[in-house]
C-alpha positions as CSV (number, residue, x, y, z in Angstrom):
1,M,0.0,0.0,0.0
2,T,1.4,3.3,-1.0
3,G,0.3,6.9,-0.4
4,Q,-1.6,8.2,2.5
5,L,-3.7,5.7,4.4
6,Q,-7.4,6.3,4.6
7,C,-10.3,4.9,6.6
8,K,-11.3,2.7,3.7
9,D,-7.8,1.1,3.9
10,I,-8.5,-0.3,7.3
11,P,-11.0,-3.1,7.2
12,D,-13.8,-2.9,9.8
13,D,-13.1,-6.4,11.1
14,V,-9.4,-5.6,11.4
15,F,-10.1,-2.5,13.6
16,I,-12.6,-4.4,15.7
17,G,-10.1,-7.2,16.0
18,A,-7.6,-4.8,17.3
19,V,-10.1,-3.6,19.9
20,R,-10.7,-7.1,21.0
21,T,-7.0,-7.9,21.4
22,A,-6.2,-4.7,23.3
23,P,-6.0,-5.1,27.1
24,A,-9.4,-4.5,28.7
25,S,-10.3,-2.7,31.8
26,V,-11.1,-5.3,34.5
27,A,-14.0,-3.2,35.8
28,L,-15.6,-2.2,32.5
29,G,-14.1,-4.4,29.8
30,W,-13.4,-1.3,27.6
31,R,-10.1,-0.7,25.9
32,N,-8.4,2.6,25.8
33,R,-7.6,4.2,22.5
34,W,-3.8,4.1,23.1
35,D,-3.8,0.3,23.5
36,V,-6.1,-0.1,20.5
37,H,-3.9,2.2,18.5
38,E,-0.9,0.0,19.3
39,A,-2.7,-3.2,18.5
40,L,-4.0,-1.8,15.2
41,E,-0.5,-0.6,14.2
42,A,0.8,-4.1,15.0
43,V,-1.7,-5.9,12.9
44,M,-1.5,-3.4,10.0
45,G,2.3,-3.4,10.1
46,R,2.6,0.3,9.8
47,D,2.1,3.6,11.6
48,I,-1.5,4.8,11.8
49,P,-2.0,8.5,12.3
50,Y,-4.0,9.4,15.4
51,N,-6.5,11.4,13.4
52,L,-7.1,8.4,11.1
53,L,-7.6,6.1,14.2
54,M,-10.2,8.5,15.5
55,A,-12.0,8.9,12.2
56,K,-12.2,5.1,11.7
57,A,-13.5,4.7,15.2
58,R,-16.2,7.3,14.6
59,K,-17.3,5.6,11.4
60,L,-17.5,2.2,13.2
61,E,-19.6,3.9,15.9
62,V,-22.0,5.2,13.3
63,K,-22.3,1.7,11.8
64,G,-23.1,0.3,15.2
65,L,-20.0,-1.8,15.3
66,L,-18.1,0.1,18.1
67,G,-19.3,1.5,21.4
68,G,-17.7,3.9,23.7
69,C,-16.3,7.4,23.4
70,T,-15.1,8.4,19.9
71,C,-15.0,12.2,20.5
72,G,-11.4,11.9,21.9
73,C,-12.1,12.9,25.5
74,R,-11.7,9.3,26.8
75,G,-11.4,6.9,24.0
76,D,-12.7,3.9,25.9
77,W,-14.0,1.5,23.2
78,H,-15.6,-2.0,23.0
79,P,-17.1,-4.0,20.1
80,S,-20.9,-3.4,20.2
81,D,-21.5,-7.1,20.6
82,E,-19.8,-6.8,24.0
83,C,-22.0,-3.9,25.1
84,D,-23.5,-4.3,28.6
85,D,-25.9,-1.5,28.2
86,P,-27.2,-1.1,24.6
87,M,-29.7,1.6,25.6
88,Y,-26.9,3.8,26.7
89,C,-24.0,3.1,24.4
90,C,-24.8,0.8,21.4
91,P,-28.5,1.3,20.5
92,S,-28.1,-0.2,17.0
93,V,-27.0,-3.6,18.4
94,G,-29.4,-6.2,17.2
95,A,-31.3,-3.6,15.1
């Protein structure tokens, strides 16, 4: 892959897989964006700009595949199928 990496260059399942492999908070099961960023770079085999990481996370949230905070204040994420409170965080789960 040459040129500037874009959201479309990161498959949804690869990003969600990186979320799943990042260390989870024992209390909540959510993964922080720094650990997800590291896991995604490892699986992609290249640097992922921070703004691209956040843009892809927002796209996955809109698709209903990712729950948590994608505005950048916290960056605690989880796959929507792991959501404990779909009314709060992942309303499109099962829709």
